[in-house]
C-alpha positions as CSV (number, residue, x, y, z in Angstrom):
1,M,136.8,56.1,143.4
2,S,133.6,58.3,143.5
3,D,132.2,60.2,146.4
4,R,130.5,56.9,147.4
5,P,133.7,55.1,148.2
6,D,132.1,52.5,150.5
7,I,129.3,51.3,148.2
8,H,131.4,48.5,146.6
9,E,132.3,47.1,150.0
10,K,128.7,47.2,151.1
11,V,127.7,45.3,148.0
12,L,130.3,42.6,148.4
13,N,129.6,42.1,152.1
14,A,125.8,42.3,152.2
15,S,124.6,39.7,154.7
16,S,121.2,39.0,153.0
17,T,119.5,39.3,149.6
18,S,117.1,41.9,151.0
19,E,120.0,44.0,152.2
20,L,121.7,43.7,148.9
21,M,118.6,44.7,147.0
22,E,118.1,47.7,149.2
23,I,121.6,48.8,148.4
24,Y,121.1,48.4,144.6
25,D,117.7,50.1,144.7
26,K,119.3,53.2,146.2
27,W,122.4,53.0,144.0
28,A,120.5,52.6,140.7
29,L,120.4,56.2,139.7
30,V,124.2,56.7,139.9
31,Y,125.3,53.1,139.3
32,E,126.6,53.6,135.8
33,E,128.4,56.7,136.7
34,D,130.3,54.8,139.4
35,V,131.0,51.5,137.7
36,A,131.5,52.4,134.1
37,E,132.9,56.0,134.3
38,T,134.8,56.1,137.6
39,W,135.7,52.5,138.5
40,G,136.5,51.2,135.0
41,Y,134.2,48.2,134.8
42,H,135.2,46.0,131.9
43,G,132.8,43.0,132.4
44,P,130.0,44.1,130.0
45,S,132.2,44.8,127.0
46,V,134.4,41.7,127.4
47,T,131.3,39.5,127.7
48,V,129.4,40.8,124.7
49,G,132.6,40.9,122.6
50,T,133.1,37.2,123.3
51,L,129.5,36.3,122.7
52,I,129.4,37.6,119.2
53,E,132.2,35.3,118.2
54,F,129.9,32.4,118.8
55,V,126.4,33.4,117.8
56,D,124.6,35.3,115.1
57,P,123.2,38.5,116.7
58,E,120.3,39.0,114.3
59,S,118.8,35.6,114.6
60,S,119.5,34.9,118.3
61,A,117.2,35.5,121.2
62,V,119.4,36.4,124.3
63,L,118.7,36.7,128.0
64,D,120.7,39.2,130.0
65,A,120.6,37.6,133.4
66,G,121.2,40.0,136.2
67,C,120.8,42.9,133.8
68,G,121.1,45.7,136.3
69,T,120.6,49.1,134.7
70,G,121.1,47.7,131.2
71,L,124.7,48.2,130.4
72,V,125.0,44.8,128.7
73,G,121.6,45.2,127.0
74,V,122.8,48.4,125.3
75,L,126.0,46.7,124.1
76,L,124.0,43.7,122.8
77,Q,121.7,46.1,120.9
78,Q,124.7,47.9,119.5
79,A,126.2,44.5,118.4
80,G,123.0,43.8,116.4
81,F,120.9,41.7,118.7
82,K,117.2,42.3,118.2
83,Q,115.6,39.9,120.7
84,I,116.9,40.8,124.1
85,D,115.2,40.0,127.4
86,G,116.5,40.8,130.9
87,I,116.0,39.7,134.5
88,D,117.1,41.3,137.8
89,Y,116.0,41.2,141.4
90,S,116.3,44.9,142.0
91,E,113.3,46.9,140.9
92,G,115.4,50.1,141.1
93,M,117.8,48.7,138.6
94,L,115.1,47.4,136.3
95,E,113.5,50.9,136.2
96,Q,116.8,52.2,134.8
97,A,117.1,49.3,132.4
98,R,113.6,50.1,131.0
99,L,114.8,53.5,130.1
100,K,117.4,52.1,127.8
101,G,114.9,50.8,125.3
102,A,117.1,47.8,124.5
103,Y,114.9,45.1,126.0
104,Q,111.8,43.4,124.7
105,A,110.9,42.1,128.2
106,L,112.2,42.8,131.7
107,E,111.2,40.8,134.7
108,K,112.0,40.7,138.4
109,M,113.5,37.3,139.3
110,D,115.8,36.0,142.1
111,M,118.5,34.0,140.3
112,N,119.1,32.0,143.5
113,Q,115.7,30.4,143.0
114,A,114.2,28.4,140.1
115,L,113.6,30.8,137.2
116,T,110.1,31.1,135.8
117,I,111.4,30.7,132.3
118,A,110.7,27.7,130.0
119,S,113.6,25.3,129.3
120,D,115.4,25.7,126.0
121,R,114.1,29.2,125.6
122,Y,117.2,31.2,124.6
123,D,119.9,30.9,122.0
124,A,122.3,32.8,124.2
125,V,122.6,34.0,127.8
126,T,124.8,36.7,129.3
127,C,125.4,36.9,133.0
128,V,127.7,39.8,134.0
129,G,128.6,41.0,137.5
130,T,126.3,38.6,139.4
131,F,128.6,35.8,140.2
132,T,130.4,37.6,143.0
133,G,130.5,37.6,146.7
134,S,127.0,37.9,148.4
135,H,125.3,37.8,145.0
136,V,124.4,34.7,143.0
137,R,125.5,31.2,144.0
138,P,127.4,29.1,141.5
139,Q,124.5,26.6,141.4
140,A,122.4,29.2,139.5
141,L,124.5,28.2,136.5
142,K,122.3,25.1,136.2
143,E,119.2,27.2,135.7
144,L,120.9,29.4,133.1
145,V,121.9,26.2,131.2
146,R,118.4,24.8,131.5
147,I,116.8,27.8,129.8
148,T,119.5,27.8,127.0
149,K,118.7,25.8,123.9
150,P,121.0,22.8,123.2
151,G,124.0,24.1,121.3
152,G,123.3,27.6,122.6
153,V,125.9,29.6,124.5
154,L,126.4,31.3,127.8
155,S,128.9,34.2,128.2
156,C,129.4,34.9,131.9
157,T,131.8,36.6,134.2
158,V,132.9,35.3,137.6
159,R,134.9,37.6,139.9
160,S,138.2,35.9,140.4
161,D,138.1,35.9,144.2
162,Y,134.6,34.4,144.1
163,W,135.8,31.8,141.6
164,H,138.2,30.5,144.2
165,E,136.2,30.9,147.4
166,A,133.0,29.4,146.0
167,N,134.9,26.6,144.2
168,F,133.2,27.7,141.1
169,S,135.5,25.6,138.8
170,Q,134.2,22.4,140.5
171,V,130.6,23.3,139.7
172,V,131.5,23.9,136.0
173,S,133.6,20.7,135.9
174,D,130.7,18.6,137.4
175,M,128.2,20.0,135.0
176,E,130.5,19.2,132.0
177,A,131.1,15.7,133.3
178,G,127.4,15.3,133.7
179,G,126.8,16.3,130.1
180,E,125.0,19.5,130.9
181,L,127.5,21.8,129.2
182,K,130.7,22.0,127.2
183,V,133.4,24.5,128.2
184,E,134.5,26.4,125.1
185,R,136.7,29.0,126.8
186,I,137.7,30.1,130.3
187,E,139.9,33.2,130.3
188,E,141.1,35.7,132.9
189,H,140.4,39.4,132.2
190,P,140.6,42.7,134.0
191,Y,137.3,43.3,135.8
192,I,137.3,46.6,137.8
193,I,140.3,48.7,137.1
194,S,140.1,50.9,140.2
195,D,140.5,47.9,142.6
196,E,142.7,45.9,140.2
197,S,140.3,43.0,140.3
198,T,140.0,40.3,137.6
199,C,137.3,37.9,136.5
200,R,137.0,34.6,134.8
201,L,135.2,34.9,131.5
202,L,133.3,31.7,130.8
203,L,132.1,30.8,127.3
204,L,129.9,27.7,127.8
205,R,127.8,25.7,125.3
206,A,124.6,24.1,126.6
207,C,124.1,20.4,125.8
């Protein structure tokens, strides 16, 4: 780990959204050094790599939900996406994302609340690293599906321990049974190499 060995535990165990955002705002400047270079964070590359199997980058408008410092946005841009928006609840993270130059629009939003985005807005949505302990509740998936065009796709990671403790699979199953989405793929992948964690990668199609 880095010289900030306890930051990950603080993030996973934050007791409130305000506490979590305070951690992220302070962490923003060195976040990428920690998660990408030191910890071995595979979520962004796995998510974008899966997404481009299902959508045409050049013609698809995509939302990077929980965009953080813009790691996913840069990969989306490199994959050929030209219409990329992002949302996050940490202003410190959004400041770093703006520096990437990958996004057409960046807005501060709480994903545990109703999103101020029109229904059927995006061809694709990515959500990487937000469905994890103390972060975004599984029910936020409903809002991400709502803003995705029918037939559009969502490529999301869910940390495996959170997948189980939050009964995330039941939320997905209920939404599929209710005709809100279709499950195209659920796979287990390495998530953070340094702590040997894994994630579920979800590829979902909005109905």
